[in-house]
Structures are given as C-alpha cells and as structure tokens.
C-alpha positions as CSV (number, residue, x, y, z in Angstrom):
1,M,0.0,0.0,0.0
2,E,1.3,3.4,-0.9
3,Y,0.8,6.4,1.4
4,N,0.6,10.0,0.3
5,S,3.6,10.7,2.6
6,Q,5.6,8.4,0.4
7,R,4.5,10.0,-2.9
8,P,6.1,13.0,-4.4
9,R,4.9,16.4,-3.1
10,I,2.3,18.2,-5.3
11,K,2.7,21.9,-6.1
12,L,-0.8,23.0,-5.2
13,P,-2.4,20.6,-2.8
14,E,-5.8,22.4,-2.9
15,Y,-6.4,20.8,-6.3
16,G,-5.4,17.3,-5.2
17,R,-3.5,14.4,-6.8
18,A,-6.1,13.7,-9.4
19,I,-5.7,17.2,-11.0
20,Q,-1.9,16.9,-10.7
21,S,-1.9,13.6,-12.5
22,M,-4.1,15.2,-15.3
23,V,-1.5,18.0,-15.6
24,N,1.2,15.3,-15.9
25,E,-0.8,13.6,-18.7
26,V,-1.3,16.9,-20.5
27,L,2.5,17.4,-20.4
28,Q,2.9,14.0,-22.2
29,I,0.8,15.1,-25.3
30,E,3.1,15.8,-28.2
31,D,0.7,17.5,-30.6
32,R,0.6,21.2,-29.7
33,E,-3.1,21.7,-30.7
34,K,-4.2,18.6,-28.7
35,R,-2.2,19.8,-25.7
36,L,-3.8,23.2,-25.8
37,K,-7.3,21.6,-26.0
38,A,-6.5,19.3,-23.1
39,A,-5.1,22.2,-21.1
40,T,-8.3,24.3,-21.8
41,N,-10.5,21.4,-20.7
42,L,-8.4,21.0,-17.6
43,I,-8.9,24.6,-16.8
44,Q,-12.7,24.0,-16.9
45,V,-12.3,21.1,-14.6
46,M,-10.2,23.1,-12.2
47,S,-12.8,25.9,-12.1
48,T,-15.6,23.4,-11.5
49,I,-13.9,21.8,-8.5
50,N,-12.7,25.0,-6.9
51,P,-15.6,26.4,-4.9
52,T,-14.3,30.0,-4.9
53,T,-14.4,30.2,-8.7
54,K,-17.9,28.7,-9.2
55,E,-19.7,32.0,-9.2
56,L,-16.9,33.9,-10.9
57,K,-16.0,31.5,-13.7
58,E,-16.1,34.0,-16.5
59,T,-14.0,36.8,-14.9
60,E,-10.7,37.5,-16.4
61,E,-8.9,37.5,-13.1
62,I,-10.1,34.0,-12.2
63,Q,-9.3,32.7,-15.6
64,Q,-5.8,34.1,-15.4
65,K,-5.3,32.7,-11.9
66,L,-6.4,29.2,-13.1
67,W,-3.9,29.4,-16.0
68,D,-1.2,30.5,-13.6
69,H,-2.0,27.5,-11.3
70,L,-1.8,25.2,-14.3
71,F,1.7,26.5,-15.2
72,I,2.8,26.2,-11.6
73,M,1.6,22.6,-11.3
74,S,3.4,21.8,-14.5
75,D,6.7,23.2,-13.1
76,F,6.5,25.8,-15.9
77,A,7.1,23.1,-18.5
78,L,3.7,23.4,-20.2
79,D,4.2,24.6,-23.7
80,V,0.9,26.0,-24.9
81,D,-0.4,29.3,-26.4
82,S,-2.5,30.3,-23.4
83,P,-4.6,33.4,-23.4
84,Y,-2.4,34.8,-20.6
85,P,1.4,35.0,-20.3
86,M,3.2,32.4,-18.2
87,P,3.9,33.7,-14.7
88,D,7.5,34.4,-13.7
89,P,8.8,31.2,-12.0
90,N,10.8,33.3,-9.5
91,H,7.8,35.3,-8.5
92,A,5.5,32.3,-8.2
93,E,7.8,30.5,-5.7
94,K,8.2,33.6,-3.5
95,R,6.3,33.6,-0.2
96,P,4.7,36.8,1.1
97,E,6.5,38.5,4.0
C-alpha cells in the first residue's frame, strides 16, 4: 500500500492528486493543438472543483489565476499558447513576507 507521505509532493495541494496527474498527462501530449485543447479542458475542470471560482468562472482575473496555477503545477514546463502570459517562476515560488 502506498501512502501520500511516500508519494512526491504536489505543487498546489488544494487541487489534489487527481488534477496533478491530469497535468502530468497533458505534459505528455506531443501534438501542440491537442495539448492546448487538453489544457483548456483541464482549466474548466479546475474551475468546477474550486468552490471560490464557481460564481466567478467567467471573470478575467479568475481565468488568469487558473492558468497561472496550471503553469505552476506543470513546473512551468507546459508549452501552450495560453490566453495569458506564463507567470514568472521566481515570483511564483516567492512567499509573502
């Protein structure tokens, strides 16, 4: 039996291991168009499971935040033409003072 403490850490635990494994699957897609479509579908799933975004799904700020989270969970390795620029990796890892 495998325990979560024995598994690799996930970047954003609020989304859970299922979303992290979906992100890992999206990273494995070689066709750029299919990868973008899968990433867009994953953004929709992320907005559905995140209760704070349910009523604000269509706002630009929430959509950008979800794309930022997707890039963070992929360790900034996701190569897609997203509607928003990729966040700065140095800024994303920084903790507030």
